[in-house]
Every structure is written in C-alpha cells, then in structure tokens.
C-alpha positions in Angstrom: -22.2 -11.3 -13.1 -19.7 -9.6 -10.9 -18.6 -6.5 -13.2 -14.9 -4.1 -12.5 -16.0 -0.5 -11.0 -16.1 2.4 -12.7 -12.8 3.3 -12.0 -11.4 -0.7 -11.3 -9.9 0.6 -8.2 -10.9 1.0 -3.5 -11.9 5.1 -4.9 -15.4 2.9 -6.5 -16.4 2.0 -2.4 -18.1 6.0 -1.6 -16.4 7.4 1.0 -12.4 6.6 0.1 -9.8 8.0 -1.3 -6.2 7.5 -1.7 -3.2 10.1 -1.7 0.3 8.7 -3.3 3.7 10.0 -2.8 6.7 9.4 -4.2 10.8 9.7 -3.9 12.3 7.8 -7.2 15.7 8.8 -5.1 15.2 6.8 -2.2 12.9 4.4 -4.4 11.2 4.5 -1.7 7.1 5.5 -0.8 4.2 5.9 0.7 0.3 5.5 0.0 -2.8 7.4 2.4 -5.7 5.4 2.8 -8.8 7.7 3.7 -11.9 7.5 4.4 -14.2 10.7 4.1 -15.4 9.9 7.5 -14.5 6.7 10.5 -14.6 3.9 9.1 -15.3 0.2 11.0 -12.0 -1.8 10.6 -10.5 -5.3 11.0 -7.2 -6.4 10.6 -5.6 -10.7 9.5 -1.4 -10.6 9.9 -0.4 -13.5 8.1 2.8 -12.8 7.9 6.0 -14.0 9.7 7.7 -11.1 10.6 5.3 -7.4 10.1 5.8 -4.2 10.7 2.6 -2.3 12.2 1.2 0.6 14.1 -2.2 0.7 15.8 -3.6 -3.2 14.8 -4.2 -3.8 18.3 -7.3 -1.5 18.7 -8.6 -3.3 15.4 -9.4 -6.4 18.1 -13.3 -6.3 17.9 -13.0 -6.5 21.7 -11.8 -2.6 21.8 -13.1 0.7 22.5 -12.8 2.1 18.9 -14.4 0.9 17.2 -13.5 3.4 13.6 -10.5 4.2 11.6 -9.8 7.7 9.7 -7.7 6.1 7.0 -5.0 3.8 6.6 -0.9 3.5 6.2 1.1 2.2 3.7 4.9 2.7 3.9 8.2 1.6 2.3 11.1 2.3 4.7 10.4 -1.1 6.9 10.4 0.5 10.4 12.1 3.6 9.3 8.8 3.8 7.2 6.1 3.6 10.9 6.0 7.7 10.8 4.8 7.9 8.0 1.3 7.3 9.5 2.0 11.1 12.0 2.5 12.7 8.7 -1.4 11.2 7.6 -2.9 12.1 11.6 -1.2 15.4 11.3 -2.9 15.9 7.6 -6.3 15.4 9.2 -5.8 17.4 12.3 -5.6 20.6 10.7 -8.6 19.0 9.3 -10.2 18.8 12.2 -10.6 15.0 12.3 -10.5 11.5 14.5 -12.1 10.3 17.1 -12.5 13.1 19.9 -12.3 12.3 23.6 -12.5 14.8 26.5 -12.6 17.5 24.0 -9.5 16.4 22.3 -9.8 14.8 18.4 -6.8 12.3 18.3 -6.7 10.9 14.3 -7.2 6.6 14.3 -4.6 6.0 11.5 -2.7 2.1 11.8 -0.5 1.2 9.4 2.0 -1.0 7.9 5.5 -0.9 6.7 7.2 -3.2 3.8 10.8 -3.6 4.0 12.9 -1.8 0.6 15.9 -0.9 2.1 17.6 -2.5 -0.6 16.5 -2.2 -3.6 19.3 0.8 -5.4 18.1 4.0 -3.6 20.1 6.3 -1.6 18.4 5.9 1.9 21.2 8.2 3.1 19.0 10.3 5.0 20.1 12.0 8.1 19.0 11.7 11.3 15.3 11.4 11.0 13.9 9.9 7.7 12.2 10.9 5.9 8.7 9.8 6.2 6.6 11.9 8.3 6.8 14.1 5.7 6.1 11.9 2.7 2.6 10.7 5.2 2.3 14.1 5.3 2.1 14.9 0.9 0.4 11.5 1.1 -2.4 12.2 3.0 -2.6 16.0 1.1 -2.4 14.1 -2.5 -5.4 11.7 -1.9 -8.5 11.8 -5.0 -10.5 9.6 -5.8 -7.4 8.9 -9.0 -3.7 7.9 -8.3 -1.1 6.3 -9.9 -0.9 2.3 -9.8 2.4 0.5 -10.5 5.6 2.0 -8.9 3.8 4.8 -7.5 3.6 5.2 -3.7 4.1 2.2 -1.3 4.8 1.0 -4.4 7.5 2.1 -5.6 10.3 0.2 -4.5 8.4 -3.7 -3.9 10.6 -6.5 -5.6 8.5 -9.9 -5.8 11.5 -13.0 -6.7 11.1 -12.2 -10.2 9.7 -8.6 -10.8 10.0 -5.4 -10.0 6.4 -5.2 -7.8 4.3 -1.8 -6.9 0.9 -0.3 -5.9 -2.4 -2.7 -7.2 -5.9 -1.6 -6.7 -9.0 -3.4 -8.1 -12.7 -2.8 -7.7 -15.6 -5.6 -8.2 -19.7 -4.7 -7.9 -21.7 -8.0 -7.2 -25.5 -8.8 -8.0 -26.7 -6.8 -5.0 -24.5 -3.9 -5.8 -21.9 -3.8 -2.9 -19.1 -2.8 -3.4 -15.3 -3.9 -3.0 -12.3 -2.9 -3.1 -8.6 -3.9 -3.2 -5.3 -2.3 -2.4 -2.0 -3.1 -2.5 1.7 -2.5 -2.0 3.4 -5.9 -3.2 6.5 -6.8 -2.4 6.1 -10.4 -2.0 9.3 -12.7 -1.3 7.1 -15.0 -3.9 6.4 -15.2 -7.9 3.5 -13.7 -9.4 4.0 -15.5 -12.6 3.8 -19.3 -13.3 7.5 -20.1 -13.9 8.9 -18.5 -15.9 6.1 -17.6 -17.7 4.1 -14.3 -18.6 1.3 -15.1 -17.3 0.2 -14.4 -13.9 -1.4 -16.6 -10.8 -3.6 -14.2 -10.1 -5.3 -15.2 -14.3 -8.3 -16.9 -13.6 -9.7 -13.4 -12.0 -8.7 -11.2 -14.7 -11.7 -9.2 -15.7 -11.5 -6.6 -18.7 -8.0 -7.4 -19.6 -6.6 -5.5 -16.7 -3.5 -6.9 -16.5 -2.1 -8.7 -20.1 -5.3 -10.9 -21.0 -3.0 -13.7 -21.2 -4.7 -16.1 -19.4 -3.3 -19.3 -17.6 -0.3 -21.1 -20.0 -2.3 -24.0 -21.6 -0.8 -26.6 -20.8 0.5 -25.8 -17.6 5.2 -25.7 -17.4 6.4 -28.8 -16.1 8.4 -26.4 -14.0 5.1 -24.5 -12.1 5.2 -25.9 -9.1 8.7 -24.4 -8.1 10.0 -22.4 -4.8 11.2 -19.4 -6.6 11.9 -16.6 -3.7 14.2 -13.6 -3.2 17.8 -15.9 -2.3 18.9 -15.2 1.0 16.1 -13.4 2.2 15.6 -12.1 5.8 13.7 -11.5 8.0 11.4 -8.5 7.8 12.7 -8.3 4.4 9.4 -8.6 2.8 5.8 -8.4 2.7 2.5 -8.0 0.8 0.6 -5.2 2.3 -3.0 -4.6 1.8 -6.5 -3.3 2.9 -9.4 -4.9 1.3 -12.9 -2.6 1.7 -16.6 -2.5 1.5 -18.9 0.3 1.1 -21.2 -2.7 3.3 -22.5 -2.3 6.8 -20.2 -4.6 9.0 -19.3 -4.8 12.7 -15.1 -4.9 14.2 -15.9 -8.9 13.7 -17.2 -9.0 9.7 -14.1 -6.8 9.0 -11.7 -9.2 10.4 -13.8 -11.9 8.8 -13.0 -9.9 5.8 -9.8 -9.6 6.2 -8.8 -13.0 6.3 -11.2 -14.1 2.9 -8.8 -11.3 1.8 -5.4 -12.8 2.2 -6.8 -16.3 -0.1 -6.8 -13.1 -2.5 -2.9 -13.9 -1.3 -2.0 -17.1 -2.4 -4.5 -16.9 -4.9 -2.1 -14.7 -7.0 1.7 -15.3 -5.3 3.6 -18.5 -4.9 4.6 -18.9 -2.4 2.7 -16.1 0.1 2.5 -16.0 4.5 5.7 -17.2 4.2 8.2 -16.8 7.9 10.0 -14.0 5.7 7.0 -12.4 4.8 4.8 -9.8 7.1 2.0 -10.1 4.9 -0.7 -8.0 6.3 -4.4 -6.7 5.0 -6.9 -5.0 6.9 -10.1 -4.2 6.0 -12.3 -0.7 6.2 -16.8 -0.8 5.8 -17.6 2.5 5.4 -20.9 1.4 5.4 -23.0 3.8 2.8 -24.6 0.5 0.8 -28.0 -0.3 3.3 -28.1 -4.0 1.5 -28.6 -5.8 4.0 -26.3 -9.1 4.0 -28.0 -12.1 4.7 -25.3 -15.5 5.1 -25.2 -15.4 0.5 -24.7 -12.6 0.4 -21.8 -12.8 3.3 -19.8 -15.6 1.4 -20.2 -14.3 -1.5 -18.6 -10.6 0.2 -15.8 -13.2 1.1 -14.6 -14.4 -2.7 -15.1 -11.2 -4.2 -12.6 -9.9 -1.9 -10.5 -13.4 -2.4 -10.3 -12.6 -6.2 -10.4 -8.6 -5.5 -7.0 -9.1 -4.2 -5.8 -11.1 -6.3 -6.3 -9.1 -9.1 -5.4 -5.7 -7.7 -2.1 -7.8 -6.8 -0.9 -8.4 -10.4 -2.0 -5.1 -11.8 0.6 -3.7 -8.9 3.4 -5.9 -10.5 1.8 -5.2 -14.5 1.3 -1.4 -13.4 5.3 -1.3 -13.2 7.7 0.9 -14.8 11.8 0.9 -15.1 13.7 3.6 -13.0 17.3 4.0 -12.1 19.6 1.5 -10.0 16.7 -1.2 -10.3 17.4 -4.8 -8.8 14.5 -6.2 -10.7 13.6 -5.6 -14.0 10.2 -4.6 -15.0 6.9 -7.4 -15.9 7.0 -5.3 -19.7 11.0 -5.4 -18.9 11.0 -9.1 -18.8 8.2 -10.6 -21.1 7.2 -7.4 -23.7 8.9 -8.2 -26.8 8.7 -12.4 -25.6 4.5 -11.5 -26.7 5.5 -9.6 -30.0 7.2 -12.6 -31.0 4.4 -15.0 -30.4 2.1 -14.0 -31.1 -0.2 -16.8 -31.2 0.3 -17.0 -27.6 -2.8 -18.2 -26.0 -5.0 -16.0 -25.0 -7.5 -17.0 -22.3 -8.6 -13.9 -20.6 
C-alpha cells in the first residue's frame, strides 16, 4: 500500500531542500526549492495566463538537462526577480552549469498574482523579491512551514485564503514522489459551501481534516464558483512535482503533465484562461529502482494524487493575518464542525 513519507513534504525526496521567506506587511513571499546536485527537470503549463522564467530550456530538445533550483513567488511579474536572488545564493556556493570556465546556476521560476490582497505594495523603485529569493534560499532545509508561508503568504482561492502546500507518497517499489504547491486558484478547492475538500478521496492520515466527501453530495456541488471579476494573470496555482526515480527530460515532462491531473482533482474549475497553472517536475535519480511500464503508470498516478493532497493541505493550513480579504478554512468551518459532531467522516 502507498503511504505518506516520513515528513509528508516534498523533502522526503532525497536531495531536495525548501526555504520560505514571507513578508506579512506586503502579504507576499517566496519559496525556493534547492537541489543538492542538479536534478533532471521538465515543465508543463496549462493555465491561460502564466508568468515564468527559464522554462524554454526545460524542453527535452534543449541543451541543459538539469536545474539547480526552482522558485515559486508571489508578486505577479515583479516576483520573477526572486529567481535572481536564489541564483545569487547558489553562485556564492559555487553551484551552477559550467561553461567556458564560468558557473551559471540554472533557476527556473514561476509567479502568482497576489497584488490586491490587502498587503502594502508601495515598495518603492525596486520590488523586494530578489532579496526575498536570497533569504528563502538561505533558509532552505528539510522542514518548512505550510499554509500562510513563502509563496503562499498572500494566496487566495475563490472562497478561502490559499496557501503553500506539500505532500509525499512512497510507492510499493520504494520510489518517493513529493509535491510542493502555492495555491492561488481562480476556482474553489471546496465541495460547494461545505468544509469538504475535492481532494478527499486521496487523503492520507487525516492530513487535511479527515472529513472525506459529503454524503450525499450537495445539489450545488458542480456549481462554478470563482473569484469575481478575475483578470488575466490574476490567479495561478504553481507547483513542483518531484521524485527520486531516474527519469530523462521527456519522462520528467510527462510527470509534470500527470501532476496537472491533481489540479483537476482538487480545484474546480482549474486550468482556466485567467489562471497561470504550471507544474515543474524534478527527478533526482537517487533511487536505482528500474521503472517498467506498470511502475511508470503508478508513478504518474502518484504524481496526480500527491499534488491533489498538497493543494488541500495548503488551504487547510492557512492562518489569518491583518487585512485579509478571505477567511481561512479554519475560520470558516471550525465552529461549524464543532457543533456538528455527527458529520460524516469518510477518510
């Protein structure tokens, strides 16, 4: 049986570390995922309004096979500066792709739109995201905070505050899959107006409340609930799916494609024209297990289920802050659950 990893974080994939930097005044932040040694990478963008850096080099036909880090940032296009800060930290450590006597850290990144969330964005001439990126890289370790942290600091969904989520799965063959996601979706992660998450069928160990799905499903479950007056570039779920299996760039891209199914399982609707939905994929190659066709099917299925769980965990873990525009899951539902002890729990 599949199980969650020891930390239930993407850092259960050996060779990865994650650091956050949050600014509660700005209501934004950065999450940096660092690779101990360069990891094979791919990417898949399915949202209609992405904001990215260094994604073209991840195409299977291009030169560079591996990356040194991945950056998820708030701040819309201003947040693309965060990757430069992570790159600076890695350069000081002597990491990077070597060419003609120079080392260039390879740091792809993606951003989400968290500008109109109640934070003070009057930062002056230059945005602070390069410094945020440097700080996030320097804070990287095996343990890191979820919810209102890093790139999830100012994130929102259609009905609730969003957040930074992570989860991991250990397959029967010992291969580990991990997900890291900043949830800022135009859609909702909840089943209608209930406290139940769409990702409930994949939940492990009551990691986001253990409520299961509502029974029966409410009649309004399929109603489309989105952020009002959504603007292009205004909403994005950005994520990383990682494994310790040995993959080439083409297989890494396939893993990123599969992980997008986790978006569709956890968010309704997903991949809209006003989302910038994106998944990076990483393969550290630390696990020597040979992957035949059946094992590849399991790996891709685990990518989807692990991503769905990470999305729900990010929203479930969010905490309230000053000037919030959306309530947290706990603010919306904790009292309701306390007074409904007979509610169905189908974890």
